[in-house]
C-alpha positions as CSV (number, residue, x, y, z in Angstrom):
1,X,-50.0,-11.7,48.9
2,X,-52.7,-12.6,51.4
3,X,-52.2,-10.3,54.4
4,X,-55.2,-11.2,56.5
5,X,-58.1,-13.5,56.9
6,X,-61.3,-13.0,58.8
7,X,-63.7,-16.0,59.2
8,X,-67.1,-16.1,61.1
9,X,-69.3,-19.1,61.6
10,X,-67.4,-21.4,59.3
11,X,-67.7,-25.2,60.1
12,X,-66.1,-25.4,63.6
13,X,-64.8,-21.8,63.7
14,X,-66.9,-19.3,65.7
15,X,-64.8,-16.2,64.7
16,X,-61.2,-15.9,63.6
17,X,-58.9,-13.0,62.6
18,X,-55.5,-14.1,61.3
19,X,-52.6,-12.1,60.0
20,X,-50.3,-13.7,57.4
21,X,-46.8,-12.7,56.6
22,X,-44.9,-12.8,53.3
23,X,-42.5,-15.7,53.0
24,X,-43.3,-19.1,54.5
25,X,-46.5,-19.5,56.6
26,X,-46.5,-22.9,58.2
27,X,-49.7,-24.6,59.6
28,X,-49.3,-27.4,62.1
29,X,-51.5,-29.2,64.7
30,X,-52.5,-32.6,65.8
31,X,-54.1,-35.1,63.3
32,X,-57.8,-34.3,63.0
33,X,-57.4,-30.8,64.6
34,X,-58.8,-29.1,61.5
35,X,-55.8,-27.8,59.7
36,X,-57.4,-28.1,56.3
37,X,-60.3,-26.0,57.4
38,X,-58.3,-22.8,57.0
39,X,-57.1,-23.9,53.5
40,X,-60.6,-24.8,52.4
41,X,-62.0,-21.4,53.6
42,X,-59.4,-19.6,51.4
43,X,-60.2,-22.0,48.5
44,X,-64.0,-21.3,48.8
45,X,-63.5,-17.5,49.1
46,X,-61.6,-17.6,45.8
47,X,-64.4,-19.5,44.1
48,X,-63.4,-23.1,44.7
49,X,-65.5,-25.8,46.3
50,X,-63.0,-27.0,48.9
51,X,-63.6,-30.4,50.3
52,X,-67.3,-29.5,51.0
53,X,-68.9,-30.2,47.6
54,X,-72.5,-30.5,48.9
55,X,-75.0,-27.9,49.8
56,X,-73.8,-24.5,51.1
57,X,-75.3,-25.2,54.5
58,X,-72.6,-27.8,55.1
59,X,-70.0,-25.0,55.8
60,X,-72.3,-22.9,58.0
61,X,-71.6,-23.5,61.7
62,X,-74.4,-25.1,63.6
63,X,-76.8,-22.5,65.0
64,X,-75.7,-19.7,62.6
65,X,-77.6,-18.4,59.6
66,X,-74.6,-17.6,57.4
67,X,-70.9,-17.9,57.0
68,X,-68.5,-14.9,56.2
69,X,-65.0,-15.3,54.8
70,X,-63.0,-12.1,54.2
71,X,-59.5,-12.0,52.8
72,X,-57.3,-8.9,52.5
73,X,-54.9,-9.0,49.5
74,X,-51.8,-6.8,49.0
75,X,-51.2,-6.6,45.3
76,X,-47.8,-5.5,44.1
77,X,-47.4,-7.6,41.0
78,X,-50.7,-7.8,39.0
79,X,-52.2,-5.1,36.8
80,X,-55.9,-5.4,37.6
81,X,-57.0,-2.1,36.0
82,X,-58.6,-3.6,32.9
83,X,-60.3,-6.4,34.9
84,X,-61.7,-4.0,37.5
85,X,-62.9,-1.6,34.8
86,X,-64.6,-4.3,32.9
87,X,-66.6,-5.4,36.0
88,X,-67.1,-1.9,37.5
89,X,-65.0,-2.5,40.6
90,X,-63.5,0.4,42.5
91,X,-59.7,0.4,43.1
92,X,-58.3,0.9,46.6
93,X,-54.7,1.0,45.4
94,X,-52.6,-2.0,46.5
95,X,-55.2,-3.3,48.9
96,X,-58.0,-5.6,47.6
97,X,-60.8,-6.9,49.8
98,X,-62.3,-10.3,48.8
99,X,-65.3,-11.5,50.7
100,X,-67.7,-14.4,50.4
101,X,-71.0,-14.7,52.2
102,X,-72.6,-18.2,52.3
103,X,-76.2,-18.9,53.3
104,X,-78.2,-22.1,53.0
105,X,-79.3,-21.1,49.5
106,X,-76.6,-18.9,48.1
107,X,-72.9,-18.1,47.9
108,X,-72.0,-14.5,47.0
109,X,-68.5,-13.1,46.4
110,X,-67.6,-9.4,46.5
111,X,-64.4,-7.6,45.6
112,X,-63.9,-4.2,47.1
113,X,-67.6,-4.3,47.9
114,X,-68.9,-5.0,44.4
115,X,-70.7,-8.3,43.6
116,X,-68.7,-10.5,41.2
117,X,-69.6,-13.6,39.3
118,X,-67.8,-17.0,38.8
119,X,-66.3,-15.9,35.5
120,X,-64.6,-13.0,37.3
121,X,-63.4,-15.2,40.2
122,X,-61.8,-17.7,37.8
123,X,-59.6,-14.9,36.3
124,X,-59.0,-13.3,39.7
125,X,-57.9,-16.6,41.3
126,X,-55.4,-17.4,38.5
127,X,-53.8,-14.0,39.1
128,X,-53.4,-14.3,42.9
129,X,-53.6,-17.9,44.1
130,X,-52.5,-21.5,43.4
131,X,-53.6,-24.2,45.8
132,X,-52.0,-27.6,45.6
133,X,-54.2,-30.2,47.2
134,X,-54.4,-34.0,47.4
135,X,-56.8,-33.9,44.4
136,X,-54.3,-32.0,42.4
137,X,-51.6,-34.6,43.3
138,X,-54.0,-37.2,41.7
139,X,-54.3,-34.9,38.6
140,X,-50.5,-34.9,38.2
141,X,-50.6,-38.6,37.7
142,X,-53.1,-38.5,34.8
143,X,-51.5,-38.3,31.3
144,X,-54.4,-36.1,30.1
145,X,-53.2,-33.4,32.5
146,X,-49.5,-33.5,31.4
147,X,-50.2,-31.6,28.2
148,X,-51.9,-28.9,30.2
149,X,-48.9,-28.5,32.5
150,X,-46.4,-28.4,29.6
151,X,-48.6,-25.8,27.7
152,X,-48.9,-23.7,30.9
153,X,-45.2,-23.7,31.3
154,X,-44.6,-22.5,27.7
155,X,-47.2,-19.8,28.1
156,X,-45.4,-18.4,31.2
157,X,-42.2,-17.8,29.2
158,X,-41.6,-14.3,27.9
159,X,-41.9,-13.7,24.1
160,X,-43.1,-17.2,23.5
161,X,-44.5,-18.0,20.0
162,X,-47.0,-20.6,21.3
163,X,-50.1,-20.4,19.1
164,X,-52.4,-22.5,21.2
165,X,-55.3,-19.9,21.5
166,X,-55.2,-19.3,17.7
167,X,-55.2,-23.1,17.1
168,X,-58.2,-23.7,19.4
169,X,-60.2,-20.9,17.8
170,X,-59.5,-22.4,14.3
171,X,-60.1,-25.9,15.4
172,X,-63.5,-24.9,16.8
173,X,-64.4,-23.3,13.4
174,X,-63.3,-26.5,11.7
175,X,-65.6,-28.7,13.8
176,X,-68.5,-26.3,13.1
177,X,-67.8,-26.6,9.4
178,X,-67.9,-30.4,9.6
179,X,-71.1,-30.3,11.5
180,X,-72.7,-28.0,8.9
181,X,-71.5,-30.2,6.1
182,X,-73.1,-33.3,7.7
183,X,-76.3,-31.4,8.1
184,X,-76.3,-30.3,4.5
185,X,-75.6,-33.8,3.2
186,X,-78.3,-35.2,5.4
187,X,-80.8,-32.7,3.9
188,X,-79.6,-33.4,0.3
189,X,-80.2,-37.1,0.8
190,X,-84.0,-36.7,1.2
191,X,-86.1,-38.2,-1.6
192,X,-87.9,-36.0,-4.1
193,X,-91.3,-37.0,-2.5
194,X,-90.1,-35.9,0.9
195,X,-88.8,-32.6,-0.5
196,X,-92.2,-31.9,-2.3
197,X,-94.1,-32.7,0.9
198,X,-92.0,-30.2,3.0
199,X,-92.4,-27.6,0.2
200,X,-96.2,-28.2,0.3
201,X,-96.3,-27.7,4.0
202,X,-94.2,-24.5,3.8
203,X,-96.5,-23.1,1.1
204,X,-99.6,-24.1,3.0
205,X,-98.5,-22.2,6.1
206,X,-96.9,-19.2,4.5
207,X,-99.8,-18.9,2.0
208,X,-102.2,-18.4,4.9
209,X,-100.3,-15.2,5.8
210,X,-100.7,-15.5,9.6
211,X,-99.1,-12.5,11.3
212,X,-101.0,-12.4,14.6
213,X,-101.1,-15.4,17.0
214,X,-104.5,-14.1,18.3
215,X,-106.1,-13.7,14.9
216,X,-108.6,-16.5,15.4
217,X,-109.7,-15.1,18.7
218,X,-110.3,-11.7,17.2
219,X,-112.2,-13.1,14.2
220,X,-114.4,-15.2,16.5
221,X,-115.3,-12.0,18.5
222,X,-116.1,-10.1,15.3
223,X,-118.2,-13.0,14.0
224,X,-120.2,-13.1,17.2
225,X,-121.1,-9.4,16.7
226,X,-122.0,-9.8,13.0
227,X,-124.3,-12.7,13.7
228,X,-126.2,-10.8,16.4
229,X,-126.5,-7.4,14.7
230,X,-130.3,-7.1,15.0
231,X,-130.3,-7.9,18.6
232,X,-127.4,-5.7,19.5
233,X,-129.0,-2.8,17.5
234,X,-132.3,-3.3,19.3
235,X,-130.6,-3.4,22.8
236,X,-128.3,-0.5,22.3
237,X,-130.8,1.6,20.5
238,X,-133.5,1.2,23.1
239,X,-130.9,2.0,25.8
240,X,-130.0,5.2,24.0
241,X,-133.7,6.3,23.8
242,X,-134.2,5.4,27.5
243,X,-131.4,7.8,28.3
244,X,-132.0,10.6,25.8
245,X,-135.5,10.2,24.4
246,X,-137.8,13.2,24.0
247,X,-140.3,12.5,26.8
248,X,-139.7,10.8,30.2
249,X,-136.0,10.0,29.5
250,X,-133.5,9.4,32.2
251,X,-131.5,12.5,31.1
252,X,-134.6,14.7,31.1
253,X,-135.4,13.7,34.7
254,X,-131.9,14.3,35.8
255,X,-131.8,17.8,34.2
256,X,-135.0,18.6,36.1
257,X,-133.3,17.5,39.3
258,X,-130.3,19.6,38.5
259,X,-132.5,22.7,38.2
260,X,-134.1,22.0,41.6
261,X,-130.7,21.4,43.2
262,X,-129.4,24.6,41.6
263,X,-132.2,26.6,43.2
264,X,-131.7,24.8,46.6
265,X,-127.9,25.4,46.7
266,X,-128.6,29.1,46.3
267,X,-130.4,28.8,49.6
268,X,-128.0,26.4,51.3
269,X,-124.4,26.3,49.9
270,X,-123.8,22.9,51.6
271,X,-125.7,21.4,48.6
272,X,-123.2,22.7,46.1
273,X,-121.0,19.6,46.3
274,X,-124.0,17.3,45.6
275,X,-125.0,19.6,42.7
276,X,-121.5,19.3,41.3
277,X,-121.5,15.5,41.5
278,X,-124.9,15.4,39.7
279,X,-123.5,17.6,36.9
280,X,-120.6,15.2,36.5
281,X,-123.0,12.2,36.4
282,X,-125.2,14.0,33.7
283,X,-122.0,14.7,31.6
284,X,-121.0,11.0,31.9
285,X,-124.4,9.9,31.0
286,X,-124.4,12.1,27.9
287,X,-121.1,10.4,26.9
288,X,-122.7,7.0,27.3
289,X,-125.7,8.1,25.3
290,X,-123.5,9.4,22.4
291,X,-121.6,6.1,22.4
292,X,-124.7,4.0,22.3
293,X,-126.2,6.1,19.5
294,X,-123.1,5.8,17.4
295,X,-122.6,2.1,18.1
296,X,-126.2,1.3,17.2
297,X,-126.0,3.4,14.0
298,X,-122.8,1.6,12.9
299,X,-124.2,-1.9,13.1
300,X,-125.1,-3.3,9.7
301,X,-125.8,-6.7,8.3
302,X,-122.8,-7.8,6.3
303,X,-123.3,-11.3,5.0
304,X,-120.2,-11.0,2.8
305,X,-118.0,-10.3,5.8
306,X,-119.6,-13.1,7.8
307,X,-118.8,-15.6,5.0
308,X,-115.2,-14.2,4.7
309,X,-114.6,-14.7,8.4
310,X,-116.1,-18.2,8.4
311,X,-113.8,-19.2,5.5
312,X,-110.8,-17.7,7.3
313,X,-111.6,-19.5,10.5
314,X,-112.1,-22.7,8.7
315,X,-108.6,-22.4,7.2
316,X,-107.0,-21.4,10.5
317,X,-108.7,-24.3,12.3
318,X,-107.4,-26.7,9.7
319,X,-103.9,-25.4,10.1
320,X,-104.1,-25.6,13.9
321,X,-105.2,-29.3,13.7
322,X,-102.3,-30.1,11.5
323,X,-99.5,-28.1,13.1
324,X,-99.9,-27.9,16.8
325,X,-103.2,-26.7,18.1
326,X,-102.5,-22.9,18.2
327,X,-101.6,-20.2,15.7
328,X,-98.4,-19.6,17.7
329,X,-97.4,-23.3,17.1
330,X,-98.4,-23.0,13.4
331,X,-96.1,-20.0,12.9
332,X,-93.2,-21.8,14.7
333,X,-93.7,-25.0,12.6
334,X,-93.7,-22.8,9.5
335,X,-90.4,-21.3,10.4
336,X,-88.9,-24.7,11.2
337,X,-90.1,-26.2,7.9
338,X,-88.8,-23.1,6.0
339,X,-85.4,-23.6,7.5
340,X,-85.5,-27.3,6.6
341,X,-86.6,-26.5,3.1
342,X,-83.8,-23.9,2.6
343,X,-81.3,-26.5,3.8
344,X,-82.7,-29.1,1.4
345,X,-82.5,-26.6,-1.5
346,X,-78.9,-25.8,-0.7
347,X,-77.3,-26.6,-3.9
348,X,-74.6,-29.2,-4.6
349,X,-72.3,-26.3,-5.6
350,X,-72.7,-24.9,-2.1
351,X,-71.8,-28.2,-0.5
352,X,-68.7,-28.4,-2.8
353,X,-67.8,-24.8,-1.7
354,X,-68.0,-25.8,1.9
355,X,-65.9,-28.9,1.3
356,X,-63.2,-26.7,-0.2
357,X,-63.3,-24.4,2.8
358,X,-63.0,-27.4,5.1
359,X,-59.9,-28.5,3.2
360,X,-58.4,-25.1,3.6
361,X,-59.3,-25.0,7.3
362,X,-57.8,-28.5,7.9
363,X,-54.6,-27.4,6.2
364,X,-54.5,-24.3,8.5
365,X,-55.0,-26.2,11.7
366,X,-52.5,-28.9,10.6
367,X,-49.9,-26.2,10.1
368,X,-50.7,-24.6,13.5
369,X,-50.6,-28.0,15.2
370,X,-47.2,-28.6,13.7
371,X,-46.0,-25.3,15.1
372,X,-47.4,-26.4,18.5
373,X,-45.6,-29.7,18.3
374,X,-42.3,-27.9,17.6
375,X,-42.7,-25.6,20.6
376,X,-43.7,-28.5,22.8
377,X,-40.7,-30.6,21.8
378,X,-38.3,-27.7,22.2
379,X,-39.6,-26.6,25.6
380,X,-40.4,-30.1,26.8
381,X,-36.7,-30.8,26.8
382,X,-36.1,-27.5,28.7
383,X,-38.7,-28.3,31.3
384,X,-37.5,-31.9,31.6
385,X,-34.0,-30.7,32.3
386,X,-35.2,-28.2,34.9
387,X,-37.3,-30.8,36.7
388,X,-34.3,-33.2,36.8
389,X,-32.2,-30.4,38.2
390,X,-34.8,-29.7,40.9
391,X,-35.3,-33.3,41.7
392,X,-31.6,-33.7,42.2
393,X,-31.8,-31.1,45.0
394,X,-34.8,-33.0,46.4
395,X,-32.7,-36.2,47.0
396,X,-33.5,-37.9,43.7
397,X,-29.9,-37.6,42.2
398,X,-30.2,-40.5,39.8
399,X,-33.6,-39.7,38.5
400,X,-34.5,-39.6,34.8
401,X,-37.4,-37.5,33.7
402,X,-38.6,-37.2,30.1
403,X,-41.6,-35.4,28.7
404,X,-42.7,-37.8,26.0
405,X,-44.4,-36.2,23.0
406,X,-46.0,-38.5,20.4
407,X,-48.4,-37.8,17.5
408,X,-52.1,-38.4,17.7
409,X,-55.2,-37.4,15.8
410,X,-56.1,-33.7,15.6
411,X,-58.0,-32.6,18.7
412,X,-58.6,-29.3,20.6
413,X,-55.0,-29.3,21.9
414,X,-53.3,-30.1,18.5
415,X,-51.9,-33.3,17.3
416,X,-49.7,-34.3,20.4
417,X,-50.1,-36.8,23.1
418,X,-48.0,-35.8,26.1
419,X,-46.9,-38.0,29.0
420,X,-44.5,-37.6,31.8
421,X,-42.0,-40.6,32.1
422,X,-39.8,-41.2,35.1
423,X,-37.2,-43.5,36.4
424,X,-36.0,-43.2,40.0
425,X,-33.6,-46.1,39.9
426,X,-30.6,-46.4,37.6
427,X,-31.4,-50.1,36.9
428,X,-34.9,-49.4,35.6
429,X,-36.1,-47.8,32.4
430,X,-38.5,-44.9,31.9
431,X,-42.1,-45.6,32.8
432,X,-45.3,-43.5,33.1
433,X,-45.3,-41.4,36.2
434,X,-48.4,-43.0,37.7
435,X,-46.9,-46.5,37.5
436,X,-43.5,-45.7,39.0
437,X,-43.4,-42.9,41.5
438,X,-44.2,-43.4,45.2
439,X,-46.2,-40.8,47.2
440,X,-43.0,-39.1,48.3
441,X,-41.6,-39.0,44.8
442,X,-44.9,-37.6,43.4
443,X,-44.8,-34.9,46.0
444,X,-41.2,-33.9,45.0
445,X,-42.0,-34.0,41.2
446,X,-45.0,-31.7,41.9
447,X,-42.9,-29.4,44.1
448,X,-40.2,-29.2,41.4
449,X,-42.8,-28.3,38.8
450,X,-44.5,-25.7,41.1
451,X,-41.1,-24.2,41.8
452,X,-40.2,-23.9,38.1
453,X,-43.6,-22.4,37.3
454,X,-43.4,-19.9,40.2
455,X,-40.1,-18.6,38.9
456,X,-41.6,-17.8,35.5
457,X,-45.0,-16.4,36.4
458,X,-46.3,-13.5,38.6
459,X,-48.5,-15.4,40.9
460,X,-48.1,-14.2,44.5
461,X,-49.4,-16.9,46.8
462,X,-49.1,-20.7,46.6
463,X,-50.7,-23.0,49.2
464,X,-49.4,-26.6,49.8
465,X,-51.8,-28.9,51.6
466,X,-49.6,-31.6,53.0
467,X,-46.9,-31.7,50.3
468,X,-44.6,-33.7,52.7
469,X,-46.6,-36.9,52.3
470,X,-44.3,-39.9,52.1
471,X,-41.0,-38.2,52.9
472,X,-38.7,-38.1,55.9
473,X,-35.1,-37.7,57.0
474,X,-32.7,-36.1,54.6
475,X,-35.4,-35.7,52.0
476,X,-37.4,-33.6,54.4
477,X,-34.4,-31.3,54.8
478,X,-34.2,-30.9,51.0
479,X,-37.9,-30.2,50.7
480,X,-37.6,-27.7,53.5
481,X,-34.7,-25.9,51.8
482,X,-36.5,-25.8,48.5
483,X,-39.7,-24.4,50.0
484,X,-37.7,-21.8,52.0
485,X,-35.9,-20.8,48.8
486,X,-39.3,-20.5,46.9
487,X,-40.7,-18.4,49.8
488,X,-38.1,-15.7,48.9
489,X,-40.0,-15.0,45.7
490,X,-43.6,-15.5,46.8
491,X,-45.8,-16.1,49.8
492,X,-46.2,-19.8,50.8
493,X,-48.9,-21.2,53.0
494,X,-48.2,-24.8,53.9
495,X,-49.6,-27.6,56.1
496,X,-46.9,-29.9,57.3
497,X,-46.2,-32.7,59.7
498,X,-42.4,-32.4,59.4
499,X,-40.5,-30.6,62.1
500,X,-37.6,-29.7,59.7
501,X,-40.0,-28.0,57.4
502,X,-41.9,-26.2,60.2
503,X,-38.6,-24.9,61.6
504,X,-38.2,-22.8,58.4
505,X,-41.4,-20.8,58.9
506,X,-41.6,-17.0,58.9
507,X,-44.9,-17.4,60.6
508,X,-46.1,-20.5,62.5
509,X,-49.8,-21.0,62.8
510,X,-51.1,-23.7,65.2
511,X,-54.5,-25.3,64.9
512,X,-56.1,-27.2,67.8
513,X,-59.6,-28.6,68.4
514,X,-61.4,-28.1,71.7
515,X,-64.2,-30.2,73.0
516,X,-66.5,-28.6,75.7
517,X,-70.2,-28.2,75.3
518,X,-69.4,-27.7,71.6
519,X,-66.6,-28.5,69.3
520,X,-64.5,-25.6,68.1
521,X,-61.3,-25.0,66.1
522,X,-58.9,-22.5,67.6
523,X,-56.1,-21.0,65.4
524,X,-53.2,-19.1,66.9
525,X,-49.9,-17.7,65.8
526,X,-46.9,-19.1,67.7
527,X,-43.7,-17.3,68.5
528,X,-40.6,-17.9,70.7
529,X,-41.0,-20.7,73.2
530,X,-44.5,-21.7,72.0
531,X,-43.1,-22.2,68.5
532,X,-40.2,-24.3,69.8
533,X,-42.6,-26.5,71.7
534,X,-44.8,-27.0,68.6
535,X,-41.7,-28.1,66.6
536,X,-40.5,-30.3,69.4
537,X,-43.9,-32.0,69.5
538,X,-43.7,-32.6,65.7
539,X,-40.2,-34.0,66.0
540,X,-40.8,-36.5,68.9
541,X,-44.5,-36.6,69.7
542,X,-43.9,-34.9,73.0
543,X,-42.2,-31.9,74.6
544,X,-39.1,-32.5,76.8
545,X,-35.7,-31.1,77.2
546,X,-34.2,-33.2,74.5
547,X,-36.9,-32.4,71.9
548,X,-36.8,-28.7,72.7
549,X,-33.0,-28.7,72.2
550,X,-33.5,-30.4,68.9
551,X,-36.2,-27.9,67.9
552,X,-34.0,-25.0,68.8
553,X,-31.2,-26.5,66.7
554,X,-33.5,-26.8,63.7
555,X,-34.7,-23.2,64.0
556,X,-31.2,-21.8,64.3
557,X,-29.7,-24.0,61.6
């Protein structure tokens, strides 16, 4: 469960520290007071986008440089050992600290102080939190979402034989095989002239034996040396003789200076450093002299090598003009053409072998899809009955609810089309959920499904953002009773406008907006008389003796 929330510089909140209880946490406040801000902060902390789908800076309070949301979780149900070990997260026992820091350019999440990525947050969120928002209500109406709901229910059941993951893996392999087959057939359909041309290009590039993308540059450097051998020999040779010649050379003069300095340093030891530096310079000059001597001696006219380099450069230039301007592009094009040629030369026998494998794979996924269908039909009836039972408790006693499963072409979910059908009036037949149910009925269908799911999985916290839309009177009482019952098994955080629902709270959180020099949202926990006044205000729009009496009756009932 979420035991505490700390928020700083988030939209209209300066700083907030809020403790939550287990059971039912109710959030109330005037319309427009900012009740959803708290829900959205939790959503964003757990890796969602909230209602603020633009830039990060949209959630940062004016004048602040960053937003911080920190949530303390008490974990008594989930085994997070493997997940934490995989991502290198330290365990603090039952307590888990989730924090998210948002700046204008980034949004970073940490768990127990360790940075985590979105992949981790997706798994983590599914273990600890379920948020039902207005957007999710819209999703409940879409037939494409119904198969996801049914499959999710089946997978929460103990010892289920639902092979959806196995099917999806094999279906993906099947699609890859089909793609490969199409590629091979397209290659095999080329004309003989086209095949010969590709083969010629491959042989031309591979025959050149290019292994170095800088070969042309190195050859041009070598050619420049060979074409200037005499001049280089003259320049380096004369430089050598100037340094080390017999009479009047630079080295001879420096050696004489060294002798003079050696005598002088014997008279004045302050000259020893200069003498040492001169000795180092003479040693360095001797090294230069040796290099110039060896270099000059190594230079030879080699017309055969010049011709060889020129021929090689001519070939490389031709290939560069044809295949991309650089040797790197020539090599890349050669690999691409080789892959194309190998595909073209893939024999008819190989195509036939792949077609046989595709038939086997199709048979396998068809069998798996059939097993999926059996499970869906079996548990679809179970789920339908449970939903009807729940809806009866939510003031829809005559409701009919059927999970319709019909065949369709094989796809990533199998071979079933799933749609929720409902009839809320005895005189009317079953119709798609989106075409029949009112806002209040949709809310109750959703609550029924959430309740059933909650009883079969281990999720610890569920958040309802205005689930009471479109209901009143006796229905509100039924919803309140159902939510209160659900709160015995898990933590509920719920925004409501219904006094009857609010009266069931284990913790009542009140949100109000203040307007002074700046706009701020203040969030407080109400108890005793303050809680009664908030419920009275919900019930009648004002606080008076009669509304307070009614509020007290609701709380005590």
